[in-house]
N, C-alpha and C positions, 0 to 999 in steps of 0.2 A: 437607456445607455448605462453601462457599468461605471462605477467609480473610477476616476482616472481619465474620463473623457474619451474622445474618439481615439481609436488605436490601442485601447487597453486590451489585454489578453482575454479571449473569450472563456467561458466556463467549459471545463473539461470534466466529464464524469469521473474519470480515473484519477486525475491529478488534483481535481478541485479548483475552485475559483481562486485567483491570486489574492482576492480581498475577503475571502470567506474563511476567517480564522476559526477553526473548530475548537481551539484552546482558548482559555481565558487570558486576561491580561496579567494574571499572576499565577504562573504555572510551575510545576516541579517535574524534574526528570533526574535520573541517576547520572547520565553523562550528557553534557552539552558540547556539541561540535560547532565551532564558528568557521564557516567556509565550506562550500560544497564542491570544490574542485577535486581532482584525483586524490589528494592527501586526505581531505576531509571525508570524502565518500568512501574511501578505503577504510579509514579508521572506524567510521560509523558502522560500516558493513560488518567488519570483523567483531566489533563489540556487540552488536545486535545478534550475530550468530552465536555468541557465547551467552546469550540470555539477558543481556543488560537492556534497560530502558534508555533509548537514545533519542535525543532531539537534535536536529541539524538546522542551523539558520544560515541561509545563503543570501547575499545582498542582491544578486542578479536573478533574472528569470532565464532558465535554460531552455533551449540551447543558446549559447552566447559565444562570440568569437574569443579565441585565445591562441597565442603563438606557442610553438613548441611541439612539433608534430612527429619527430623522428624518435622512436622508442628502441629500447635495448632488449636482449633476450632475458635478462634478469626480471623483466616484467611478468613473464608468463607464469613462474611459480607463485607469484603474488595473486594473479588472477585465479589460479587453481584454488588457493586457500580461501579466496573470497567467494568462490563458486560462480565467478563471472566469465571464466574462460570460454565456455560454449557460446555465450552471447556475443562476445567480441569476435570470435572466429566466424560466427554466423553473419555478422554485420557486413563482412566482405572488405575490410581494410586491406590495402596493399601490403603484401608480405615483403619483408626486408631481410635479405640473407647475408648481409655484410655491408661493407663500405669500401669505396675506392677513393684514394686521395691523390690529388695533383696539386701540390703546394710548392711554389717557388722553384719550379723546374724538376722537382722530385716527385715520384709516383710510388705508391705502395697500396696494398690491399689488406683488408681486415675481413676475415671469414668467421661466420658464426657456427659453422658445422664442425667444430673441434670438441674433443672430449672434455675440455675444462669448462665448457659453457652449459648453462642449464637447458638451452634449447638451440635449435639450428636456425632459427629465424625470429624476427620480431615484426613490428608493423610500422608503416607510415600511415598516420591517422589524420583525420580532420578533427581538430580538437573540440570544435563545438559538438560534433557527433559523439566522439569518444567520451568526453566529460559528461554529456547528457546521458549516455548509456550507463556509466557508472553510478550517477546520481539516481537514476531510475531503479537500478539494481539495489542500491541501498534502501530505497523506499520499499521495494518488493521483499526485503529481508526484514521489514518491520521497523525501519528507522522513521520517526516522525519528521518529515522534511517540510521546512517553511521557506519558500523562495521569496525573493523581493523583501527580505526581512534582514535588516542590518544591525549587528551588535554595536551599540554605541559606547557602552562602558561596562567594565567588569567590576563587580563589588568584592571587597575583601573583608574577612574576619581575621584580623591579625595578619599573618602571612599566608592565609589560605583563601583561595578564590571560592566564592559561595554563590554568586548570582551574576546575571548579566541583564542590563536594560537594552531594549531594542525598539526599533521603529520599523514600520512597513511602508511600502511605496505609497499606500493609500491612506497614510495618516494614522494608522493604528500604532499605539505604543503599549509596551508591557514589560514585564520582568520575568525571567526564568531563574528559578533556584536549582542548584545541582550539587552533586557530590564531587564530580570531577569534570574538568574542563579540557577540551582539545582545541587549542588555538591553531586552526588551519587556514587562517585568513590570508596567507601568502604575503605578497608585497605590502598589502594594506597594513598588516601587523597590528591587530587590535591591541595586543599587550606590549610587544616589543618596540614597535615603532610609535604608536599613538599615546599609550598610557604610561608604561614604565620607562620608555625612552632608553632601553638597554641595547637596541640594535647598533651593531658596529659594522662599517663597511671596509672591505679590504681595498687598499689603494689601487691594486691591479684592475679591479672591477668597476672603478669610477670612470665609466665611459658611456657613450651613447651610440646607438646604431639605428639606421633607417633600413627598412626592409620592404620587400615586395615579393610577388609570386610570378612565376612563369606559367603561361597558359599552354598546357598540353605539350611539354617538351618531348622531343624524340629520345628514346633510349640511346645511351652511348655505346658504340659497338664494343669498345674495350671492356665495358662493364658486362655486356651480354656474354662475351666469351668467358668472363671470369666467374660466371655463375657455377656453383658447385653442383656436380651431377647427383650428389647424395642429398641435396636439399629436399625437404618435403614440400617445398613451395611449388605449386603448379607452374608449368612453363608458359607464362603469359608475357606479353610485352611490358607489362607494368611491374612485374616482380623482379627481384635481383638485388644486387648491392646498390647502396645509395652513393652517388657520386658527390665529392666535395672538392672544389677548385678555388684557387685564390687569384686575385689580381692586385696590382699595386695599392688600390684603395678600396677593395671590396672582396667579397667571397661569395660563393654560390654553393648550395647544398641541394 
C-alpha cells in the first residue's frame, strides 16, 4: 500500500509517484513558481521556453475541480506563445463565438468575429481538464513540477525573497532556494494574504455566490440564429455564443 493509505494516487511512469520526490529536501532552482493553475503553468512554461531552470510547486493533485469555465479570444495568442494552442484545440473543448445577454428585460449580442479581436472564437472549458492540460504542457517544456506540495513560508534576505519552505501531502518537508519567485497561488495568497498581509479587497466584491450546473441544456434558438456565418467554429449544436440571463435573485450563464 502506498504512503497515504487507501485511495492514494497510484504510480504513474510519466508523472511519477506523488510521494516519490526525486529532489532533495534542500534544493535550488533559478525560478520558483508557487501554484500550478493557469497563471502558474503559463509563467512556468514561458520561462522554461526561454531557457530558465524552473520549479513549480502545486498544493493539489491535478486534475482537480475549479470554477471559471468561459474564456475570451485574448487567450488564443497566449496559447500560441506558450506552444499550447494545438493541444487545446485537439482536446475538443466547445468553441465559443460570442455572447448573448438578456438582463433586466434588455437583450444584446457580443460577437468575436470583428476586426478588433485577436480571434473569432474562444472556448468553454472544463477547468479540471484545461488546467491539467496546461500543467502537463509546462512539464513537457522542462518545468520541474511537484504536485501535492504546498509552499508554507517564503524566506527573505532583506527585501529580497530567496527561499521557500514546503511540505508534501505525504509528510515530506524541504526548502527550495531560488533567484526569482512567481507567486501564482491565487486566492490562497502565499505572500499577499498569508505572509505579508498586503491584500486589499474592493468593497464592491465583498459578496458571496452559490452556484450549480445545468445538465445538458438545449441551445437557445435566438443564440443559434445569432451565430456568425464567418466563424471558423464547426456548425454543431454545442458551438456558438454563450447565453447570459438574469433573474431577481440569480443569473445563468
